N, C-alpha and C positions, 0 to 999 in steps of 0.2 A: 877572732870571729865575732861580729856584732850580733846581738840577739834581735830578731825581727818580731814585730807585733803579730803579724799573721804568718801562717805556715806557707811553705813553698808550694805554689800551685802545680809544679811538676811532680806528680806523685810517682812517676815511673823511674826517674833517674837513669841509671845505666842498665836497666833491664832490657834484654833483647826483645825485638818485636814479636818473635814467635810465641812468647809467653804472655803477651799483653792481650787482654780480651777485646775482641771487636775492633781491631786497629784498622781504620780506614786509610784511604790514600793520603789524606791530609792530617791524620791524627785519630785519636779514639772517637768513636761515635757515641752519641747519647751522653756526652759529658759536658756540663756547662762551661762556657768560656770564662776566662779571668775577668773580662769586662762584665759579664752577667753576674758573676760572684760579687764583684764590687758593688754593682747596682743593687743586688739583693741585700747586702750588708747595710747600705744606706737606707733602703726601704724599711728594713726591720727597725733600725734606730728611729726613723721618722714615725713609723707606726707606734712604737713604744711611747715616744714623746706625745703623740696625739692622744693616745689612750690615757696617759697620765693627766693631760690637760682636760680631757673630757670628764675624768673622775673628779678632779679638783673643781671644775666648773659646776658639776652636778652637786657636789657637797656644798659649795658656796651658795647655790640657788636654794637648796633645802634649808640650810642654816638661815639664810636671809628671810625665807618665808616663815620658818618656825619662830624666829625672834620677833615677828610682828612688823618688821621693817618692810616686808614685801606686800603689805596690805594696800590694795588700790583705793579703798574707800575709807 
């Protein structure tokens, strides 16, 4: 058996339908789809990268101004 990076999105496995909470006609209700989970993973990574870029850019701006290289006149 190969090891997967992400967990199996099927959390119920072989559990009977009578013990599953709020099982609708097409599956569990109020549970995010696999596509939505993938999209959220990508958005979290992109948000983290953007936050790191913002922190580095702010640090660079303050460093540039404090060393005197940012003086306009």
